[in-house]
N, C-alpha and C positions, 0 to 999 in steps of 0.2 A: 294677796295677789288679786288684781282686778279681773272682772268677768271676761274682758277682752283677752287678757293673757291666758286665762284658763281655756277659753275657746280655741286659741292658737295652739296650745299644747295638745288639746284633744285632737285637733285636726292633724297635727304632725304625727301623733301616735297612731291615728287611723291610717295615715298614708304609709307609715313604716310597716304596719301590720299587713296592709294590703300587698305591698311589694314582697314581703317575706312569704305571704301565703301564695302569691303567684309564682314564686320560684321553687316551690316544693314539688316533688313528684310522688304521686300516689302509688304505693306498692300493694295496697290491699285490693282484694277482688271486689266486683260490684255487688256480689251477694252479701259480703260482710258490711259494705258501706250502707246498705239499706236497713240495717238493724237499728234499734232505738238508740237515742243519744245517751241514755244512761248506761247501757251495757256494751255498746260498740267500742271496739279497740281498733284503730286505724294506724298503720305504720306509714310515717311520712319521712321523706328524705329531702333535706334542704338543697343539696347539690351532690355532685359525684364525690366530692372530697369531705362531705359531712356525714357522720354516722346516722343511722336511722333513729328517728324520734318516735315516742309513743304518745298517742293522743287518746284520752278517755272520753272524748265527746265534748268537753267543756274547757279543759285546761291542758296545755302542752307541758310535758315534763321538763323540757329545757327552759330555764328561767329567762334566757335571752330572747325567747320567741314570745311575742305579745299575742294575746287571745284575739283571733280575728273575728270571733262572734261579737265581742264588745265593741270593736271598731267599725265593722262593716254591717252589722245587723244580720249576719247569715249564720246558720247553724254549721259547725265544722263538718258534719256528715254530709250536708248538702254541698258544701264547697268541695269536699273530697269526691263526691259523685260527679260534679261538673268537671273537675280536673281529670278524673278517670275517663270520662266520655271524650274529652279533648285528646287525651293520650291515645285512646283507642282509635279515634278518627285519624290522627296523625299516622299511627302504625298502619292502618288500612290504606291510607293514601300512599305511603312509602312502598307498601307491598304491591299496590297496583302499578306504580311506576316501574318497579323492578320487573314485574311480570311483563309489562309492555317492552322493556329493554330486552328481556330474554327472548320474547317472541320475535322482535326485530332482528336480534342476532341470529336466531335459528333460521329466519327467512333469508338473511344475507348469506348464511352458510350454505343453505340449499341452493341459493342462486349461483354461488361460486362452484358448487359441486356439479351443477347441471350444465356447465359451460360446454359448448360443442367442442369435441376433441380436435376438429379441423381448424378452429380459431387459434391464432397465435397467443400463447400464454407467457411468452418471454419477449424481450425486446428484439427488434428485427436484427440488430447487430449480432446477437447471440444465436438467434434462430437460424439466420443465414450466415453461418461461419462461427468463428471463435475469437479469442483475444489475439490470435496471430494472423488470421486471414478472414476476409469476408467473401464467402462463396456459397453457392446453392447446391452443394453436394456433400456427401459423407463418404469417406474411404472405407473399403472393405480390405483391411490389412491382411495380406496373404500369410504373414508370419504367424499370426495367432487367430485369424478369422474373426476379428472383432471390428466394430464400427467406430471410427474416429473422424473428427472433422479436419485434422491435419496431422502431419508427421510429428510435430512438436507436442501436440496433445497426447499422441501415442507414447512418445518417449518419456513424458512426464508421469505417466501412469503405469508403464510396463518396465520390466527389468532388462529388456532387449531393445535394440535399435531397429527402426523401420526405414528401409531404403525406398523412397517414393518412386524410384524408377522401376521397381518390381510390381507396382500397382497394376492390377488388371480389371478390377471391378469397383464400381461406386454406386451410391444410392442417391437419387434425386430428392432434394429437400422439399420440393413442391408436391410431388405425387408418390413419393416413396417407392419408386420403381428401381429395382436392382438391375444393372446393365453394365456393359463393358465401358471402358474409358473412352470418352468422346467429348466433343465440344459442347453439344447440347443434348437434352433429354430426348430419347427416342419416342416417348409417350406424350409428354406435354409440350415439348419443343423449347423449354426454357434453357438459356445459356447458363452454364455452371459458373462462368466468370467472364467479366468484360475482357480481361486479359487471360488468354489460354495458351499454354505451351504443352503440347502433347509429348515433347521430348523429356521434359522434366516432370510431367504430370502436375503442372502448377495451374491453379484456377484462382483468380483474385478479382473481386469487383471494385477494389480501391485503386485509384489511379496513382501509381508510384513511379511512373515513367519506366516501367519494366521493359527489359529487352533480353533476348537470349544471346549469349556470347558463345560462338562455336569453339573458340580457342579455349575458354575456361570450361566449356561443357555444361554450364549451368546458367540460370537466369539471374540477372542483376537488376538493380534499381538505380535511378538517377538519370536516365536518358543516354542512349548510345552515342549521341553527339558530344557528350561531356567526357567520354572516356575513350581510351585506345588500349588495345591488347599488346603488351610487350611479349615478344616471343621468347626472350631470354628469361625474364622473370616469370613468364607463363601465367600472367594475370592481367586484369584490367586496371589501368592506372589513370589518374586525372589527366586531362589533356594538357594542363599547364606543365606537367613534368616532361611531356614530349617536347615542349618549347624550351624550357629551362635546362633540360637534361637531368638524368638521375643515375645513380649507381646501381647497376644491375646485379642481382644475385640469382643464380639459376634456380628455377622452380621454388622461389622463396615462399610463395603462397601455399605450397604443399606441405609446409612445416607447421608446427604448433606454436602458439603464443608462448614465449619464454617465461612469462609470469604466471598465467593461469593454466598453461598447458592445453588450452582449448584449440579446436581446429580453426585455422585462419581462412582456408579457401572457401568453405561453405558457411562460415559464420555470418549471422545476421547482425553482429555487433560491429560498428565502424572500426576501421584499423588506422593506426598511425604509421607513417612511413618516415623514419628518421634519416639523417644523412648517410648513415652506414648501410641502409637498405634492409635491415632486419626488421620485419614487420612485428607489430604487437598491437593488441587491442587498445583503442583510445582510452578506455576507462582504466586499463592496466597502466598505460603510460602516465596518466594523471596521478594514479596512486603511487607510482614510483617517485615522481617529483614531490608529492606531498610528504612522503616518508624520508626524503633527503637523499635519494639515490638518483644521480644525474648521468649515469653511464649505461650503455646498452648491456643488458644481461648476457648477450651472446658474445660480443666482441670487445666490450669495455670502452667503446668510443663514446665521447660526450654526446648526450642526446639533445642538448640545447647549446646556445652560444654562451660560453663561460668566460668571455673576455673580461667582464667586470670583476669576476672572482679572481682571475689571474692577476689583474692590476692591484687588487687589494692585497693579495699575498706578496706581491713585489714590494709594496709599501711596508708591510710587516717585516719582511726580511731585512730591509734597510735599517729598521729600528732595533733589530735584534741581531747584532753581529755574533758570529761564531767564535769560539775560543781560538787562540793562536795556533794550537796544535792541529786544528782542523781547517785552517785557512787554505792550505795548498792541497787538500785531499780532493781527488776526483773520483766520481762514481759512474760506472757504465750503466746506462739506462736505455729503456725502450719506451717511446712515446705511443700511447694508445690512440692519440688523435691523428698524428701525421704518419704513423707507422715507420718511424725512422729511429736509428740508434745514435747515441752520442755519449760523450763523457762530460759530465757537468759538475760544478762545484757542489760540495756537500753543504746542506743547510737543514737545520731542525724544522723549518717551516715546510719544506718540500724539495723535491728534486725537479728543477725546471728544465724543460727541453730547450736546447740551444737553437733548434730550427724554428719551431712555431711559438715558443714561449709558454706552452701549457704546462701545468703541474700534474696532468693526468698521465703519470709515468710509472714504470715498474722496473725493478732490478732483475726480474726473471726474464732476461733477454732471450735465452735459447728457446724457452717454451713459447714465448710470444712470437718469435720469428718463425717458428715451425707452424704457427697457426695462420700466419699471413703471407706465406710464401707465394700463394696464388692470389695476386691482386685482382679484385673484382673489376670488370670492365665498366666503361662509362658509355651510356647511350645518349 
């Protein structure tokens, strides 16, 4: 082998040994590292996945590790001391950084704990009100003598109902003054709500076009010019129904939703008014249609226009003739849509009303007639 090739091999061997020596981590103490090269024993670790190796000062027990003293001209003990100093400096630097982070965290914690109690620590929307109303007062509920921001917050946390008309005291959210129910604070003068109704004890800073209906006896939203109070139904209805006309049902709003059994008159959930006049919550109405129920739970009248379905059933009836023995059979039925009785031809598809053409019929004529003897009036 030529001298040039030998020199290249020696350089490569030194480079490999230097890389291996730089990657090891010294586990021996500095006191052990300062012993003589002949008697010192230093434990080295190549990496986290490599077992500890034993170095006697000149040769490393692992045959795969090249002696760094031959390649780099340094004593292994000296290399171990330098590496240990580097590790100690790194550990000291990390400890210093962690100490600074801990001091900064403690400083921030003290800063948070020393916040003035008069400063708002919550968003204004929650400080002045709750998820239901935005107001600058808290109610002192007479039923349990507790503090709540509204009647709904009370009912959600208590086992009994709070009637807001029984309210006699409240607390100002600005100055924490307990006082009787009034429009503005007797101490700081702040208004408890831009809209205030002392009949319903309602305070609200949000503009919802609130108005008090004396016929209903409660406050409603949406603007008084958009609604009228029907004396028969005893509730506020959209102005369009006054123009187009509607089927009146006496005191209909004083009943409960036939689906969820929730109150209709004081409910904050929008209501749906079908043609039959029996109110139900809008979300309950949507759930009925989604589950395949298209008739009113109270009177069985169709909730929507079913003309397309009736025409489809007519086409199916023509394609499926009945047996000869049933051709002349007639069935006495009652139509739930037009509230009329008739005798119609029997068919497997359904019993069609001869008056309105609907298939929403029943053979229980006597019971249905007894339920519709008093026809609702039309306004």
